[in-house]
N, C-alpha and C positions, 0 to 999 in steps of 0.2 A: 655484898656484891650488888651493884645497881642493876635493876631489871631493865632489859631492853624493851622499848615499845614494840608491840605486835603490829606488823604491817597488815593492812587489809588485804584479803585474798583477791587475786586478779580474777575478774569475771569477763567473759566474752559474751556480750549481749546479742551478738549476731549468730552465735552457734545454736542450731536447732530451730531457729526462727523460720517459719514458713511464710513466704511472701504471698501477697494477696492473689497473684495469678497462679499460685500452686495449690490452692485449696478451694473447697466448695465447688460451685458450678463451673469455675474457670479451670478446674483440674483436667478436664477432658475436652476433646473437640466437640463432642455432643453438646456440652454446655454452651459453647460459643454459637453453635448452630441453633440451639434453642433461643438464645438471645436474639440472633438474627431473625428467627421466625417471629418472635414477639414484636420486634420492630416492624417487620413486614405486615403483620396483622393490624398494627396501629395505623400504618400508612394506608392500608386497604380500607380501613374503617372510614377514614376521611376522604379517600379517593372515590369511593362508590357507596351510595346509601343502600345498595342491594347486597353487599357482601355478607353482612351478618344476619341476613334474613334466615328464617328457619329452612326454607326450601333450598337456599344456596348452601347452607351448612350441611344439609343432608347430602347434597350433590358432592360436596368436597369430601365428606366422610366415605361415601360410596366409591368415588373415583380413586382416591389414594389407596383404598383397600384393594383395588384391582391390580396393583403391583406390589403391595406391601407384603402379602403372604409369600410371594416368590422371593422378595427381598430378604425375608427371614431365612429362607433356605440358602440363598447365596451368601448370607452373612456367616453361616456355619462354615462354608467352604473357604471364605476369605480369612476367617480366623485361623485356619490351618495353614494359611499361606498359599492357597490355591485359587483357582478362578473357574467359573463355569459360564461359557458363552452360549450354551445350548438352551437356556431357559425359555427364550421366546419361542423357538421351534417346538420345544416340549409342551408348552402351553397349548399351541395349536393342535399338535398331534393327539394329545390326551383328550381335548375337547371334541375333535373329529371322531375318534374311536368311540367315545361315550355316546355321541349323537347317532352314529351309524349303528352301533349295537342296539341302542334303544329302539330305533326304527325297525331294524331287522327282526328283533324279538317280538315286536308288536304286530307283525304281519302274519295272519293265520295260515297263509299258504307257504311260509318259509319253513325250512327243515326243522328249526327249533321252536318255531312259533307256537305250535300246538301245546308245548309244555308250559307256556306262559299266558296264552290268551285263548279265548273262544268267542264264537259269534253269538250275539243275542238272538232272541226269537224272531226279530225282524229281518235277520240275515244281513244286516248292514253295520250294526254297531259292534265294535270290538270291545270286549270286556276282559280285564285282567283276571286270571285264575286266582292269583294272590296279589292284592294291591300293594304296590311298592317294590315287589320282587324284581320287576324289569329294571326299575331305576337302580336298585342295589347292584344287580349284575352288571349293568352298563357302566356305572361309576367304578366298580372294581376292575372292569376291563380297561377303562381309561387310565386308572392309576396303575394297573398292571404293566402297561407299556412304558409308563414313566419309571416304574421300578426296574424294568429290564435295562432301560437306557442308563439309569443311574449306576446299576451294577457294572455295565460295560465301561462307563467312564471311570468308575473307581478301580476296576481291575486293570485297565490300561495304564492308569496313573500310578496306583500303589504297587501292583505286581510287576508289570512290564517296565515301569520306570519312565513312561512317556511324559512329555511336557503337558501340564494341565491346559495351557493355552491352545496348543496344537490339537490335543485330544478332543476337547470340547468344541473347538472350532470345526473339526471334522464331524462331530456328532450333530452340530447345528445343521450342517448341510444334509447329513444322512436322514435325520428325523424330518426335516422340512421336505426333502425329496419323497420320503415314504408317505407323507401326508398327501402330496400331489398324486402319488401312484394309486393309493387306495380310494381316492375320491375322484380321480380323473380330472383334477383341477377344479372341481365344483364343490361348493359348500354343502354341509349336511345340516339337517334340522332335527331337533329332538321331537319325536312324535310318539303316538300311541297313548294308551289309557293312563300312563304314569307321567305324561308331559306336564300336567298341572302341578304335580308334586315336585317335579324338577324345577320348574320356574319359581315355585314358592320357596324352595330351599336355596336357590342361587340368587334370586333378585327380589325377594320379598322383604317385608319390614316386620320387626318385632318391637312393640311399644315405641314406635316412631324411629327406631334405629335400623339402618340397613343391615340385612343379614350378613353380607360380606364383612362389615365392620365388626359384628359380633364374633364371627369366626376368627378375625384378625386378633382381637383382644384375647380370646381363649388361647390361640396358638402362641401369641407373644408371651403370655404368662407361663405357658408350658415351657417355652424356650428358655425363659429366665430361670426357671427352676432347674431345668436340665443342665444349663451352663454353669450355674453357681452352687448347686447343691447335689450334684451327682459326680461319680468318678468319671463317667464319660465326658462331662463338661470340662473337668480338670484336664483330661487327656487331650481334648480339642485345643485348649489354650496352650498346653505344654508343647503340642505338636507345632503350633504356630510360633512359639517362642524360640524353640531350638529343637529341630527334628532329631538330630543326632543324639543330643542329650536325652531326649524323651525315649529314644530307642534303648539307650544304655541303662535307663532306669527301669526297664521292663514293660514300658507301655506298648501295647500291640498296635504299632504304627499302621501296618497294612490294614487291619480290620477297621480302625478308626477312620482312615482315609476313605475306605469303601463306604462306610456308613454315612459319612457327611455328604458324599456325592449322591447317595441314594435319597437322603433327606432332602437335598436340594431339588432333585428330579421330582420327587413326590410333591413337594411344595409347588413347583412349577405346574405339574399336572393338575393339582387341585385348583390352582389359580386359573388355569385355562378353562376348566369345567365351569367355574363360577362366572367367568367372563362370557362364555357361550350362553349361559342362562340369561345374562343381561342383554346380550345382543339378539337372542332368539334364534341364533344359528352359529355354526362353526365354519366360517369361510376359510378357504385354503390359504389365504394370505393373512390370517389372523395373527396378531401379536408380532408382526414383523418389526424387527429392531427393538423389541421390548427389552432385550437383554441389556441394551445400553442404559435405558432408564433404571432398570433394576440395580445394576452394578453401580451406577451413578448415585442412586439413593443410598445404597449401603456405604459407599465411600464418603459421601457428604455427611452422613450420620456418624462417622467416626471409625468405621471399620478400616483397618490398616492393610493395604495390599501386601505388605511384607509379612503379615501374620501376627497373631498374638493379641490382637485388640479388636473388639467388636461386641455387639449385643443387640437385643431386641428394641430397646428404647431408641438407640441411634438409628436403627433401620426404619422405624416408624417416623421419627422426626425428619429424616431425609425424605421419605415419601410425602409427608405432609408439606414440607417446604416446596417440593417440586409441584405439587398439586395446587398450592396456594398461588404460586407464580403463574401456572397455566390458567387458573380460574381468574386471577386478577387481570391477566392480559385479555381474556375474553370480555370481562366486564368493562375494561378500559377501551375496548374496541381496537386493540392493537393486534396486528397480524400474529397468528399462532406460530408462524415460522420463526419468530424471535425466541420461542421457548428453548429450542435446542442451543441457540447462542448463549442464552442466560444460564442454562444448565452447565455448559462448558466453563463459563466464567466462574460459576459458583464452586465447581469441583476444584478448579485451580486455587481459588481463594481459600477454600476449606483446607486444602493440603498445605498451602502457604502459612496460614494462621497456625496450624498444628506444628509445622516445622519451627516457626518462630517461638511458639510456646515451649517446645522441647529444648531449644537452645537456651532459653532463659532459665530453665530448671537446673 
């Protein structure tokens, strides 16, 4: 019997092949934004000889850090599919409470002042009983009010089922109004024997690096570990991916929601305290409309408002991009009013590129 020739097996060379825009740096929106940032840095290098100077780089690092810490907190909320519009007001209120408590505890004649300070032999100089204690109590007070606001936001959204947009919009107005009430519309100034410690911890430098930038790096690394190496992080992503499915699998949806809004509020409170140290005061109108820049930075960096996507790298990249644009406009002597216009254009382009990339996959 004559043997029949064996036919070569059919192979599909296109099966399993990942196209270039589906792998590596092109696989995420953050990658595209990084490329855009790199191009912008090259342009700024040729557009201004002052852009890459040491002093300007320190300014850029410090300035983008002033919204990046709050952006990390907002990114947690956005990953779950929520939103927090109260971060700007929360920055102001925490900073004001911190400054007011610091000043109050530093006054020997105040009800609690004798517990923290005493008068020197000259009868004029105020000396702290325990150096640094006033600063610690003041910062805890500022972060405490942020904690309460975050708990209220989380309770209304997770337990009462209110819309995140409406709830946090209301909290924006409540917290801003309370700031005007407690200060009578006037700014507050950090004072007392611990004021130097306060300024050193909020606006100082360590080895040439701005302190806010160091805080940002530490918190971003912590956020990356929490999101990608803990059960809480997995729950956050699961909640944003499909809340109903997450609940059916046993994830404590209510608790996780409350926790992310608390984290967001605490990040905003810490950000406000740091900004007040840089400004030297906490004016009643501080951080007005900052929530727009914070949310814009998170979205530009790749956080999806529908939930399920986001991370610290994207948040930082978005903040850096916005600051480079602002700094570049200043160096190019272009009106700063163009910044908001460019931010809006970049947001639309970032979402558009992500949508096109998603359709191509």
